[in-house]
N, C-alpha and C positions, 0 to 999 in steps of 0.2 A: 700750377703749371704742369702740364702733362709731361711725363718723362719719355724721351725718345732714346731707346737703347741701341747702340751701334754695334754691328756685327763685324766679323773678321775680314781682313784683306781689302779687296776692292769693294766688297759689299757692305753696306750699312743696313741692317735689318732689325726688326723688332724681336728681341729675345723672349719677351713675354707679351703676347698680343693683347692689346687693349681694345675691347670692342667699342668703347665710348668715343674713340677718335679714328679718323680716317687718315692714312698715311699716303702721301703722293710719292711716286718713284721719280727721281730726277736724274737726268743724264747731262753730260757735258758736251756742248757743241761748239764748233769753231765757225762763226758766220762768214769768215773770210775765205775759207777753203771748202765749206760744205761737208767736211769730214766730221763724223761723230765718234768721239773717243768716249766710250761708255764707262762712267764711274758712278754706279747707282748710289743715291743718298735718299734718306727718308726725311720728309718734313711733316711734322704734326700740325694739323690745321688748328688745333686748340691753342698751341703756344707759338707756332710759326718759327720754331727753331730747327736747325739741322742737327744740333746735339754736340755739345762739349768739345772734347779733345779732337775728335775726328774732324769736326767742322773747322777748327783752327788749322789743322794740318792740311786739309783740302784747300782752304782759302789761301794759305800762304804759298802753296806749291802750284796753284792754278795758273796755267799759261795765260798771257795777256790776250784778251779778246774772247775768251771762253765764257759762255753763258749757260745757265741751267734751263732745261726744258722738261716739262712733264712727260713721262713715258706712260704712266698708268696709275691705277689706284689699287693698293693692296686689298686682298680679301682675307677672311679668317682662315687660319691654318687648320686643316682637317686632322683632328686627333683620331678619328675613327673613319672607316670607309676608305675609298680611293678617289683619286682625281680622274676625271673623264678625259677622253680624247678632245683635244682643242684647248686644254687649260694652259693659259700663259703663266709663266713663273720666273722667278729669279733663283739662281742656285745659291744656297746659303753659304757655301764654302768658296766657290770659285767666282761668284758674282755675275755670271753671264745670264742674258735673257734666253729663254727657250720656250718650247711648246710641247706638250705631251702628245705622243702618237698613240701609244697603247701601254697597258701595264703588263708586268711579268710577276708571277708569284714564285719566289725563290725560297730555297731552304738555307737559312742562315745558321752556320755552325760557329757559335761564339765560345771560344775557349776561356773567356773571362767569367763564364757562367758555369757553376757546378751543376751537372744534370743528374737525373736518375739513370739507372743502367739501361732502360729501354730506349729505343729510337735514337741510338747514338752511333757515331762513326768511330771505328777503332783506328789506332795509329798505323801508318804504313811501316813496312820493315825498316828498322834503323833510324826511325824518326825520334826526335827528342821527346822525353816525357812518356807517360803511359796513360794519360787521361783520355777517356772517351768523351765525345762531345755530342750533345743532343741538338738536332736540327729543329729550327722554329721557322714557320712560314713568315716571310717578309716581302713587302711589295716594293718592286723597282719599276721604273718607267723607261720606255724607249722614247727618246726626245730628239728634237732638232735644236741645234745651237744657232743663235743669231750670228751670222758671219761677221757683223760689225764688231762683235765682242771678242772674237777669236784672238786678235793680236794682243789683247790685254789680259789674257789668262796666263799669267806668268808662272804659276805654280803647276802647270801641266806640261809634260814633255811634248804633247801633241794634242790636237783637238779632233783628230780622226780616230775615234775610239773603236771603230768596227772595221776589221779587215777580213778579206776572204781569199781563198785560193783562186787563182785565175782559171778560167775554163779552157785550158789547153795543156799540152804535154810538159811544159816547163814546171817541174815540181817545186821550184823555189819562188815562182812568180806570185806576188800578192797584189791585190788592189784594195783601195780603201774607200769608204764612204765618208767624205768630209762632213764634219759637223753633226755626226750622229753619236749619241751618248746614252749611257745607262745612268739613271739617277735614283737614289734611294728616296723613299717616301719622306723621311725627315729632312732631306735636303731641299724639298720643294717649298718655296715661298710664293703662294699664288697671287696673281694680280689680274686685273682686267684693263682693257684698253678700248677706245672707240675707233682705233685705226682698223681698216679692213685688211691691211697687210702689216701687222705689227712686228713680224719676224722676217728678217731677210735671209733666205736660204733657197737654193735652186729647187728644192723639193717641196717647198711650202705650198705653192699653188697647185702642184700636181697631187699632193696628198690631202689637202684640206680645203674646205669650202666655207666661205663666210655666210652665216645664217643668223640674221639679227633676231629671229624669233626663238633661238635656242640659247641655252646657258650650259657651258661656255658658248661663245659666239661662233665657234668653228667646229664643223663636223667632218667626219672622214669621207673622202671620196672613194669610189669603187676601186681606184688604182691603189690606194693605201691598203684596203682590205685584201686585194689580190696579192700585193707585194708581201704583206705580212704572212698570208697563208702559204705562199710559195717558198718563202725563205725562213719559215718558222724554225726548222731544225738548226739553222746556222746562226740565227739571231737569238735563240732562246737562252735565257739566263736561268740556270737551274740551281747551282750551289754557290754560296758566298761563305768565305772563311775569314774569321777575325780573331786577333789575339793582341793583347797589350802587355808590353814590357817596360817598366819604369816610365810610365806616362806616354809612351810612344805606341800608338795603336796601328797595326798593320791589317789591312783588309785586302783579300785576294779573291778575284772572280775569274775562274777559268772558262774557256769556250772551246769546244771542239770545232775544227775547221774542215776536216776531211782527210782523205787518203789519196796519195799519188804513187805511181810506180816509178822507181828510179833504179837503174842498173839491176834489173831482174829481182828487185825486192820492193816491199811495200813500205812507204814512209807516211806516218801519221802526224798530222799537224794540229797544234793547239795555240791559241793566243791566251794571254792572261793579263788582267788589269790589276795593278797594285796601287793602293793609296796608303801613304804614311801620314799620320796625324799626331801632332804634339798636343797632348791634353794638359800639359803642365805649363809653368811660367818660364822655365829655363830654356835659353837659346841653345840649340844643338845642330849638328851638321852630319849628314850621312857621308861616310868616307869610303866604305867597302861593302861588297856583297859576297856572300858565300852560299852557293846553292848545292844541294844534293838531289840528283835526278835518278830515280829508280825506274827501270823498264821491266815489263813483264817477261822479257826475254832473259832476265837475270843479271843485266848489267847495272852498275851503280857508278854514275858519273859525278865528279866534283868540279864545280866551276867557281873560281875566285876572280875578283877584279875590283878596280877602283870605281866607286860611285855606281850609278845606274844610268843607262842610255846616254853616257857621255857627260853626265852632270853629277855634282855633289851638292844637293839642295840643302839650304838652311831652313830649319823649322823654328819659327819664333811665334810669339803671341800675336804679332801683326799678320804673319803669313804662316799659319800653323800646319798647312797641308801641302803635300806634293803627290801627284798622281802620274803614272806612266803605264804604257802597255808594251809587251814584248811577245816573242813567239818561241816555241820549242817544238822539236820534232823527235819522234822515236821510231825505231824499226820494230815496233810491237803495238798492238791495239790498245794498250793501257799502261799506266804507270803511276808514279807519285812524285811530287816535288815538295821540298821543304828547305829551310835554311835559316840564315841570320843576316842582319845588317849591322855593320860596325858603325856606331854612332860616337861622335866626338863632342865633348862639352867645351865651354869657353875657356876652362882652365887647362885644357889639353888632355884630360883623362878620357877614357873610352869605356863603352859598355856595348854588349851585344843585344840586339832586339830580335826576338824570334819571329820568323815567318811561319804562319800556321801551315801545317801539312795539308795538301789538297790533291785530289785524285785527278788523273788524266784519263778520261773514259771516251771510247769511240763507239757509242751506241746508236749512231745515226747513219751508218754507212749504207743502209738500205734506201736512203732518201735520195732524191734528185739533187744534182749540184746546185749551188746558189745561183740565183737568177740575176743578181745585180740590181741596179735601180734605173735602167733604161726602159723606155716604153715604146 
């Protein structure tokens, strides 16, 4: 009997891909309401099983009237190379359906890896430790999230991962592109589907064209190419920072958003996306945050508070990850941020998890302001 290994959270995926078997992706639908509550599951055609403990949990908690329908067929995970525009996928951590728009080649600074002295980033002033970190090229993808899955991504504080400064004088006004995300190569679980519109998103048909003679079946429209080129400076993912403390891994991705004038001074804005992952078996909860923000103007700000974005997420083996985005502004064109998260164990004891230091750079001010996504 073929083994069907089940993955974390909402997603059940193959942890070791078996080329001998084809896995079907299943979703939950309510025939009485027409609403689709997406909970992906794998079924191995060789054994016909959904797999062990997760199957029992799913069946016992399934609302009355829900049935399973096939969404698509898994493809082999790419160990080398990159996925192309139009590739359908499941997110291996958050379980949502999505489609690749285009790749980014970022520099990953992993503080868990001891590097040689060359090609490394030094510590910012006052940051913890003295270790220099070597950057390694890593592929990320700009993707669209299926809007049907957004209500079920419980371990994200929001699904609008990309925000911009508004194109007017209000220096604090932001606008978001709903359902646009950045996904690491290893988080992609590729699949294919016979549907001509397999992803529900307002930009899907504007950006992508169904082409049955191609593989993947969807190619970029001119509107996607033009939007990517025009907004490249504001979308670009350049640096990723990662560090693990006591089995809690923190990944930070900063983005420069632009500069605005306020009260006769320049205010520079950045957004940053943070993911916490519990790599161990112990259940823990994030209780506090402690930030240090250094500005090129010479100021050092300390920020303390309960939780993050109003939440104190629990990280367990069933739901090991939590992700959120926030913003920071400085009255200087560059700076650094670093800090710690206070984590609580089930026995009431605490420990601090390091947030890797990351730079706030404003090297794109000579570019035109972001163009949004209207056409």
